[in-house]
N, C-alpha and C positions, 0 to 999 in steps of 0.2 A: 352587465352581464357577468355571473358568479365566477369565483374560480373554483374549481372542483377542490376538495379535501383529499389530498392524496401527500401521503409522506414522504419525501424525498431525504435520504443519506447523500451529505457529498463529503466523501472521503479524500483528504489532503494527506498526500506520504512521500517521503523521500526514504533515503538507505537508513537513514537515524530515528525517523519519527514518523507516529500516522495518528493522524485526528479524525473525528467524525464531527459534522455539523447535521441538526437534522431542519429540515424546513417542513412544518406544518401542511401549508398549501402554499400552493403557487406564490410565487412573489411576496411571501411572507419573509419575518425577519428570522435567520438561523442562531439555532442555539449550538455550542457546545456540549457534546455528549462526555460528560468528563470518564466517564465509564471505559468508554472506549479509545480512551488516548492511550497509544501505547509507545515506549520508547526501546530502542535496541537495546539498551543495557538492562532493559528488567525481566530479558530471557536470559536461561545459562548461556557461558560461551558453547561454543561449540569445541569436542576433540579434535585433535589432527595430530601428523605427524609433524615432526619438526622440519623446515625446508630445506634445511641444511645438511641433511641426514647423508651418511655415506655408504655406498653400497660395494660389497668387496672388501672387509677390512680383513680377513682372513689372511691372506698372504699378498705379500709386496705392498706395492701403493693404491689407495684405495679410488674408487671413480665416484664423483660426486655424482648424487642423484640429480637429474633434472625432472624440477618439479614444477608440471606445467599450472596446478591447481591454482586460481587465485582465491584465496581464503576469503577475503572482505567481498569478492562477489557471491560466494556460496553462503557465509553468514548473512546479507542482505537478503539474498532469493528465500532463507531459511525464515528469518524476518518478517517478511513481505508474504509467504507462504501461510504463517501464520495467523497474518491479519487478513488474509483472505479467506482463509476458511471459518473464522470467526464470523465475516463479514455472510459467509453463505447460511451458517447454523443462524444467524438472524432473518436472513429471508426467509428460510425454512420456517421459522418461528410467526413469519408475518409481521415484522417490524417494521418495515418498510416498503413500501410499494415500487419506488424509481432509482435507480445510484446514480449518482455523477462522480467520476473519478476524478482528480487533479493532483499530480505527479510528475516526479521530476523523468526525464525521457525512459533511463532503466529501469526504473520503479514501476514506471505505468506499465510498460512490457510485463515484467516479472507478477505484476497484479491483475493483469486479463487475463494472463496464464494460467496463475495459478486459482482464479476464482472457477466455485463449483457450477454447478449448471443452474442453482436456484439463483444465486446471486449475476450470474452473466444474462441470464433472458432481462434481468431487469437494468442493466445497466442503459441508462438515456444516451447520456454525453460522456466524453471524456477528452481532457486537454492537458498536453505536457506544460508543466510551469513546477519551479523548484518554490509553491510560499508557503511551504509546511509553518512559518511564523505568523502568516496574515491572521489577522483579528476577524471575528463575525460579518463586521457591515462591509470589511472588503470584498471579503467572499462573497458577499450576497452583491456585490456589483460585478463580480467577475461571471458568477454564475447568470446571474442577468442580460449580460454580455453574450456569452454560450447561447443562451437560449432564445437571441434576436435573430429573427431573418436575416442573410446577409445582402 
């Protein structure tokens, strides 16, 4: 039986790095797309107020401002939102027909939330795994295991 020619992109991400592999037909070899590799350091840092700002410095003793924002999580969300926006644009251009997401737990949730409608409709599978350093052959085995019936 012939396997259908269906281009699938496998997105592997964590808070610092995002890589994309392409599978041109089901079960074929994976090829990394270097143009789609993203590092969080590639993007300009977000500006924020200093965490230890003091409120009420005009009279008497100041009161420390309790800053409940987690800047690391905000930077991670901003980075993954840019990656998701790029994936949505590629889906709109019909660069792929299916999408598989493999990411660290928090990163997977952010990617799912930030994907646009075009890309969200193409998600075939997703898995929690912080394996952004794995090579193409290791990712091929992981995708095969994900697709295998339970």
